[in-house]
C-alpha positions in Angstrom: 271.9 129.3 77.5 271.3 132.6 79.2 270.9 135.7 77.2 272.6 139.1 78.0 270.7 142.0 76.5 272.4 145.3 75.8 271.2 148.8 76.4 269.9 150.6 73.3 272.6 151.7 71.2 275.3 149.7 72.9 275.6 147.0 70.2 277.3 149.1 67.8 280.9 148.5 69.1 280.3 144.9 69.4 278.9 144.9 65.8 282.1 146.4 64.6 284.2 143.7 66.3 285.4 145.1 69.5 285.7 142.1 71.8 284.8 143.7 75.2 281.4 144.8 76.7 281.3 146.6 80.0 279.1 146.1 82.7 277.5 149.6 82.3 276.6 148.6 78.6 274.1 145.7 79.8 270.4 146.1 80.3 269.5 142.7 81.7 270.3 139.1 81.7 267.6 136.6 80.9 268.1 132.9 82.0 270.1 131.2 84.7 273.9 131.4 84.6 277.0 131.0 86.7 279.8 133.4 86.6 282.2 132.6 83.7 279.4 130.7 81.7 279.2 131.5 77.9 276.2 133.3 77.1 274.4 134.8 74.1 274.7 138.6 73.6 271.8 140.2 71.9 270.9 143.8 71.2 267.9 145.5 72.7 265.8 144.5 70.0 266.7 140.7 70.5 269.4 140.5 67.5 272.0 137.9 68.0 275.5 139.6 68.3 278.0 137.3 69.7 278.8 134.6 72.2 280.8 135.7 75.0 281.8 134.5 78.5 280.2 136.5 81.5 281.5 137.7 84.6 279.1 140.1 86.3 281.9 141.0 89.0 284.2 142.3 86.4 284.1 145.8 84.9 284.8 144.2 81.4 281.7 141.8 82.1 281.7 140.2 78.7 284.4 139.0 76.5 283.6 137.8 73.1 284.4 134.5 71.9 282.7 134.4 68.6 280.4 136.4 66.5 278.6 133.2 65.1 276.1 131.2 66.8 278.2 128.1 67.3 279.1 125.8 70.3 281.9 127.1 72.5 283.5 124.0 73.9 286.9 122.1 74.0 286.8 121.6 70.1 286.3 125.2 69.7 289.4 126.1 71.8 291.4 123.5 70.0 290.6 125.0 66.6 291.3 128.6 67.7 294.7 127.5 69.2 295.4 125.6 66.0 294.6 128.8 63.9 296.8 130.8 66.2 299.8 128.5 65.8 299.4 128.2 61.9 299.3 132.0 61.7 302.7 132.2 63.3 304.4 129.3 61.3 304.4 131.6 58.3 306.9 134.0 59.9 308.1 133.3 63.3 310.7 131.3 65.2 308.4 128.9 66.9 310.9 128.5 69.7 310.9 132.2 70.5 307.4 133.6 69.9 304.0 134.7 71.5 302.0 131.8 70.4 298.5 133.2 71.6 297.8 136.9 72.1 294.4 137.0 73.8 291.8 138.9 72.1 293.8 139.4 68.9 293.7 135.6 68.5 290.1 135.5 69.3 290.9 133.8 72.7 290.3 136.5 75.1 292.4 136.9 78.5 294.7 134.0 77.2 298.4 134.5 76.7 300.8 131.9 75.6 304.6 132.4 75.1 307.0 129.8 73.6 310.6 129.6 74.9 312.6 126.7 73.5 310.3 123.7 74.0 308.5 125.2 77.0 305.3 127.1 76.8 304.3 129.8 79.5 300.5 130.3 79.9 298.4 133.0 81.6 294.7 132.8 82.2 293.6 136.4 82.9 289.9 136.1 83.5 287.3 133.8 84.9 285.8 132.6 81.7 289.0 131.6 80.2 290.2 130.1 83.3 287.3 127.6 83.0 288.8 126.3 79.9 292.4 125.6 81.3 292.0 121.9 80.7 291.0 122.3 77.2 293.8 124.9 76.5 296.6 122.6 77.9 295.1 119.7 75.9 295.1 121.9 72.7 298.6 123.4 73.1 300.0 119.7 73.7 298.3 118.5 70.5 299.5 121.5 68.3 303.0 122.2 69.7 304.1 119.0 71.6 306.0 121.0 74.2 308.2 119.4 76.7 306.5 121.5 79.5 303.8 123.9 80.2 304.1 126.3 83.1 301.4 128.6 84.4 302.1 132.2 85.3 298.7 133.4 86.2 300.2 135.6 89.1 298.8 138.9 88.0 296.8 141.5 89.8 294.0 141.5 87.1 292.8 138.2 88.2 291.7 139.8 91.5 289.3 142.0 89.4 287.9 138.7 88.2 287.4 137.3 91.6 290.3 134.9 91.0 293.5 134.0 93.1 296.8 134.4 91.5 298.2 131.0 90.5 301.6 129.7 89.2 302.6 126.2 88.7 303.4 123.2 86.3 300.5 122.2 84.0 302.2 119.6 81.9 305.4 117.8 81.4 308.6 119.3 82.9 309.9 122.8 83.1 313.5 123.4 84.4 314.2 126.7 86.3 316.0 128.2 83.5 314.9 127.7 79.9 317.4 128.4 77.0 316.1 129.8 73.8 317.5 131.9 70.9 316.4 135.5 69.6 317.7 136.9 66.3 320.9 134.8 66.6 321.6 135.4 70.5 321.5 132.7 72.9 319.3 133.7 75.9 317.7 132.2 79.0 314.6 132.9 80.8 313.4 132.3 84.4 309.7 131.2 83.5 308.9 130.5 87.1 309.9 133.8 88.6 310.6 136.4 85.9 308.3 139.3 85.1 305.0 138.2 83.5 306.0 135.2 81.4 309.7 135.7 82.1 310.9 137.7 79.1 309.3 140.5 76.7 309.0 138.8 73.2 307.0 141.9 71.7 310.2 144.0 71.2 311.8 141.1 69.2 311.4 142.7 65.8 312.3 146.1 67.1 315.6 144.8 68.6 316.5 143.5 65.3 315.7 147.0 63.6 318.4 148.7 65.5 321.3 147.3 63.7 322.0 150.0 61.3 321.8 152.6 64.1 324.3 151.0 66.6 327.3 150.0 64.4 330.7 151.5 65.7 328.8 153.7 68.1 328.8 154.2 71.9 325.6 152.8 72.9 323.5 153.4 76.2 320.5 151.0 76.9 318.3 152.4 79.8 315.8 150.1 81.7 317.7 147.2 80.1 316.1 144.3 82.1 317.9 141.2 81.2 319.9 142.8 78.5 318.1 142.1 75.3 318.5 145.4 73.4 322.1 146.0 74.6 323.1 142.5 73.6 321.6 143.2 70.1 323.6 146.3 70.0 326.8 144.6 70.8 326.1 141.7 68.3 325.4 144.4 65.7 328.8 145.9 66.3 328.5 148.7 68.7 331.9 150.1 69.9 330.7 149.7 73.5 327.3 149.2 75.2 326.3 150.0 78.7 323.0 148.8 79.9 321.3 150.1 83.1 318.6 148.6 85.3 317.4 149.0 88.9 316.9 145.5 89.4 320.2 143.5 90.8 318.6 140.1 89.5 318.0 141.6 86.1 321.4 142.9 85.8 323.0 139.6 87.1 321.2 137.8 84.3 322.0 140.3 81.7 325.7 139.9 82.6 325.3 136.1 82.2 323.7 136.7 78.7 326.8 138.7 77.8 329.1 136.0 78.8 326.9 133.4 77.2 327.4 135.2 73.8 331.0 136.4 74.2 330.1 140.0 74.4 331.3 140.7 78.1 334.2 142.8 76.7 331.9 145.2 74.9 328.7 145.0 76.7 328.4 145.9 80.5 325.7 146.4 82.8 325.0 148.4 85.8 322.5 148.6 88.6 321.2 152.0 89.0 318.1 154.1 88.8 317.8 155.0 85.1 316.5 158.6 85.9 319.3 159.3 88.1 321.9 157.7 85.8 320.8 159.9 82.8 320.9 163.1 85.1 324.4 162.1 86.3 325.6 161.3 83.0 324.7 164.7 81.8 326.5 166.4 84.5 329.6 164.3 83.7 329.3 165.4 80.1 329.0 162.0 78.7 328.1 161.4 75.0 326.6 158.6 73.3 326.1 157.7 69.5 322.9 155.9 70.3 320.6 155.6 73.3 317.8 153.1 73.8 314.8 153.9 76.3 312.4 150.9 76.9 310.9 151.5 80.4 308.4 149.6 82.1 304.7 150.9 81.7 304.6 154.2 83.5 300.8 154.0 83.9 298.2 151.3 84.4 295.3 153.7 84.4 294.0 156.7 82.7 294.2 158.8 85.8 297.9 158.2 85.9 298.5 159.4 82.3 299.6 163.0 83.1 302.4 161.7 85.4 303.5 159.1 82.8 303.9 161.7 80.2 306.1 163.8 82.5 308.1 160.6 83.0 308.4 159.9 79.4 309.2 163.6 78.6 312.1 163.6 81.3 313.9 160.6 80.2 313.8 161.5 76.5 314.9 165.1 77.1 317.9 163.8 79.2 318.9 161.1 76.6 318.7 163.9 73.7 321.0 166.0 75.6 323.4 162.9 76.0 323.4 162.2 72.2 326.1 163.2 69.8 324.9 165.4 67.0 323.3 163.1 64.4 322.9 160.3 67.1 320.0 157.9 67.3 317.4 157.6 70.0 315.3 154.6 70.1 312.4 155.4 72.4 309.7 153.0 73.5 306.5 153.0 75.5 304.5 150.0 76.4 301.7 152.0 78.3 298.6 151.3 76.4 296.9 154.3 77.9 299.5 156.4 76.2 298.5 156.2 72.5 301.0 156.7 69.6 300.0 160.3 69.1 300.3 161.3 72.7 303.8 159.7 72.8 305.0 161.3 69.5 303.8 164.7 71.1 305.5 164.3 74.3 309.0 163.4 72.4 308.3 166.4 70.3 308.1 168.5 73.6 311.2 166.9 75.0 313.1 167.8 71.6 311.9 171.4 71.9 313.2 171.8 75.4 316.4 170.2 74.6 316.8 172.6 71.6 317.0 169.5 69.3 315.6 168.8 65.6 314.3 165.3 65.3 314.3 163.3 62.0 312.0 160.2 62.3 313.6 156.9 60.8 310.9 154.6 61.7 307.8 154.5 64.1 307.3 150.8 65.1 304.9 148.8 67.1 304.9 145.3 68.7 305.9 142.3 66.5 303.7 140.3 64.3 303.3 137.6 66.9 301.4 140.2 68.7 298.7 141.1 66.1 296.5 144.2 66.4 292.8 144.3 65.8 291.9 147.7 64.2 288.5 147.4 65.9 290.2 147.1 69.3 292.7 149.9 70.0 293.7 148.4 73.2 295.5 145.6 71.4 298.1 148.1 70.1 300.1 149.1 73.1 303.7 149.2 72.1 305.3 152.2 70.5 308.9 152.3 69.3 310.3 155.5 67.7 313.7 155.5 66.1 315.0 159.0 65.5 317.9 160.9 64.5 318.8 163.7 66.9 320.4 167.1 65.6 321.4 169.8 68.0 320.6 172.6 65.6 319.8 174.9 68.6 323.2 174.7 70.3 
């Protein structure tokens, strides 16, 4: 087995449990290897640190599989998947759950989502792609799905020298898969929807809005297929408007409202949310609760200033639309925008809107998306529930 020797001093992060090693942190490679092979990672003084798979073409050249000197093979993959599944059995609905969350489940660059009896899988790196048959076999043994579908159609694979791939890996997968979330009946297009078809990371946050939407007029911006809006309707909102720029998402959201008997109270509009918020302000609209759950505004650190401007604008406009004492549920899934930066920009928006905020909760992704304290990158979702007072008006 080849050995990758790190530059002096670069072993500290790995020793503390961070699962990534960058190309710039490597001194040399000793021994023969093929890209994607599992290698030993050692310090400059030769101390064993970890086993990782190695792709010299990627900026994240090494992704740690284990900190023990043990074989990394099909049995290893099966044991890791079994451990990930067992963790979730303690709290999750196993038919509506992220079953494997990559580095946080010690299976770097592997994503597995469960919808009903169907699993959706993403292999995001060369090293994990080489274990695809072992992964499928382990998932079948652990969960007995009716089908497994691959959605490795993500740009990050190009950085690994891999083509984008989709397709059936096991069993049968229908065009639409039915599942339930917090009592709602939903369906997901696992073959063509965004990422794996649906965003499970907000599941616990959607349940958390219940006390803040009852008997209120609710606006849900960036509603995608309507999950937050539908929860608001189920939890007793007086009326709910969901807004999204995608005609396909709006059509699916409307279908979800019909499936749950909520079409009389929950409606969806196709519109640009920035424009809708501005125009609603010009019309003098008022809401008792507003939910902001936009897509990631930045995929890189260089774009963070622009992302912060975007977050400030939508939060400022939403605050101006809220009744005095109304509730703002503001989210960010941009991992380059940390919790402190996100809270700061919300505070700036409140200052400019002449509002006083009272924080009710500051939440993150659900427990099926666990966080490694040694790896801040594994915590990406922010969800602030705030009460807004117009004391300055």
